[in-house]
C-alpha positions in Angstrom: -12.9 -25.9 4.2 -15.6 -24.8 1.8 -15.7 -22.2 -1.0 -17.2 -19.5 1.2 -14.3 -19.7 3.7 -11.7 -19.6 0.9 -13.4 -16.5 -0.6 -13.5 -14.9 2.8 -9.8 -15.4 3.3 -9.0 -14.1 -0.2 -11.2 -11.1 0.2 -9.6 -10.3 3.5 -6.1 -10.6 1.9 -7.1 -8.3 -0.9 -8.6 -5.7 1.5 -5.6 -5.7 3.8 -3.3 -5.4 0.8 -5.2 -2.5 -0.5 -5.3 -0.8 2.9 -1.5 -1.1 3.2 -0.5 -0.2 -0.3 -3.1 2.5 -0.8 -1.4 5.4 1.0 2.0 4.7 -0.7 0.4 4.4 -4.1 -1.6 7.6 -3.7 1.4 9.6 -2.5 3.4 8.3 -5.4 0.6 9.2 -7.8 0.1 12.7 -6.5 3.8 13.4 -6.4 4.2 12.0 -9.9 1.4 14.2 -11.3 2.8 17.3 -9.6 6.3 16.7 -10.9 5.0 16.0 -14.4 3.2 19.3 -14.4 6.3 21.1 -13.3 8.3 19.3 -15.9 5.8 20.2 -18.6 5.8 23.9 -17.6 9.6 24.2 -17.3 10.4 21.8 -20.1 12.9 20.0 -17.9 12.9 16.3 -18.9 15.1 14.6 -16.3 14.1 11.1 -15.4 15.6 11.2 -11.9 13.5 14.3 -11.1 10.4 12.1 -10.8 12.1 9.1 -9.1 13.7 10.9 -6.1 10.6 12.8 -4.9 8.5 9.7 -5.1 11.0 7.7 -3.2 11.1 10.4 -0.5 7.3 10.6 -0.3 6.9 6.8 0.0 9.6 6.7 2.6 7.8 9.4 4.6 4.5 7.5 4.4 6.3 4.4 5.7 7.9 6.3 8.6 4.7 8.0 9.5 2.3 5.1 9.0 4.5 2.1 9.4 3.3 1.3 12.9 -0.3 1.4 11.8 0.5 -0.8 8.8 2.2 -3.4 11.0 -0.7 -3.3 13.5 -3.2 -3.9 10.7 -1.2 -6.7 9.1 -0.5 -8.3 12.5 -4.2 -8.2 13.6 -5.3 -9.7 10.2 -2.7 -12.5 10.4 -3.6 -13.2 14.0 -7.3 -13.5 13.1 -6.4 -15.7 10.2 -4.4 -18.0 12.5 -7.2 -18.2 15.0 -9.6 -19.4 12.3 -7.3 -22.2 11.0 -8.6 -24.8 13.5 -12.2 -24.3 12.4 -11.4 -24.6 8.7 -11.0 -28.4 8.6 
């Protein structure tokens, strides 16, 4: 196993992690900004007001895209396991 193979595995792990976490993080970011603007305009400073919508948004992303996320992760891990015999 050489340095290039290690870097390829690490790069693949970072890419798959970004692909899987990206939609949830973006939904949380957008919901947080919208709720913050609403709180600023209405001067309501309730902490749970930001938490619950983010939780619901992330849960919806997981329900809608969960099968895609599992397929992506499974295909990456399968490809990783197939390359293990050639790494030695």
